[in-house]
C-alpha positions in Angstrom: -13.2 -3.9 -9.0 -9.6 -4.7 -8.5 -8.4 -8.2 -7.6 -7.3 -7.0 -4.2 -10.7 -5.5 -3.3 -12.5 -8.6 -4.6 -10.3 -10.8 -2.3 -11.0 -8.5 0.7 -14.7 -8.7 0.1 -14.5 -12.5 0.1 -13.3 -12.8 3.6 -14.6 -9.5 5.1 -17.5 -11.4 6.7 -15.0 -13.3 8.9 -14.6 -10.1 10.9 -18.3 -10.2 11.8 -18.2 -13.7 13.3 -18.7 -14.3 17.0 -15.4 -16.2 17.2 -13.5 -13.3 15.7 -15.1 -10.8 18.1 -14.2 -13.1 21.0 -10.6 -13.5 19.8 -10.3 -9.7 19.3 -11.4 -8.9 22.8 -9.1 -11.6 24.3 -6.1 -10.2 22.3 -6.7 -6.6 23.4 -7.1 -7.8 27.1 -3.9 -9.8 26.8 -1.9 -7.2 25.0 -3.5 -3.7 25.5 -0.6 -1.7 24.1 0.5 -1.3 20.5 3.5 -3.6 20.1 5.1 -1.5 17.4 5.0 1.6 19.6 6.2 -0.4 22.5 9.3 -1.4 20.6 10.1 2.3 20.2 9.6 3.0 23.9 6.3 4.7 23.3 3.2 3.8 25.4 0.1 3.7 23.1 -3.2 2.0 23.7 -4.1 -0.5 21.1 -7.6 -0.8 19.7 -6.9 -2.8 16.5 -6.1 -6.5 16.3 -3.9 -7.4 13.3 -2.8 -10.7 11.8 1.0 -11.0 12.0 1.0 -13.3 8.9 -1.6 -12.0 6.4 -4.4 -14.6 6.3 -5.7 -13.8 2.8 -8.9 -15.7 3.6 -7.2 -18.7 5.2 -9.4 -19.6 8.1 -6.7 -21.4 10.0 -4.5 -18.2 10.0 -7.4 -15.9 10.5 -8.6 -17.6 13.7 -5.2 -18.5 15.1 -4.7 -16.6 18.3 -0.9 -16.9 18.0 -1.1 -15.0 14.7 -2.7 -11.9 16.4 -1.0 -8.7 17.5 -2.4 -5.5 19.0 -1.7 -2.2 17.2 -2.8 1.4 17.6 -4.7 2.9 14.6 -1.7 4.8 13.4 0.6 1.8 13.2 -2.0 -0.4 11.7 -3.1 2.1 9.0 0.4 3.3 8.1 3.3 1.0 9.0 1.7 -2.4 8.9 -0.1 -1.9 5.6 3.0 -0.5 4.0 5.0 -3.6 5.1 2.3 -5.9 3.6 2.7 -4.0 0.3 6.4 -4.6 0.3 7.4 -1.1 1.1 10.1 0.0 3.6 8.9 1.3 6.9 11.0 3.9 8.7 9.9 4.3 12.3 11.1 6.9 14.8 11.7 6.4 18.5 10.5 8.6 21.3 13.8 10.6 20.9 12.9 11.4 17.2 15.7 9.3 15.7 15.0 6.5 13.2 14.9 3.1 14.7 16.2 0.1 12.5 
């Protein structure tokens, strides 16, 4: 098992807590659209709640409502995770041109 997967398993149970479920629903009600798509002028429903600052098991960051952001599955699985790994993310606007 890699170090990354061992760390992920350590705090994976936080996603099953009643407090997380409540925070997730509140975040999606407050911000129902993907913020990354919205910046590009694209309207996309969000169904994933992401941590703006990766929590890495830190309970204070994990349960901080100000650290949450709504994303669509595509942005969460591609763009956000690439950013967290230190890669460059090139996003395209509704017109098809790259957006800085």
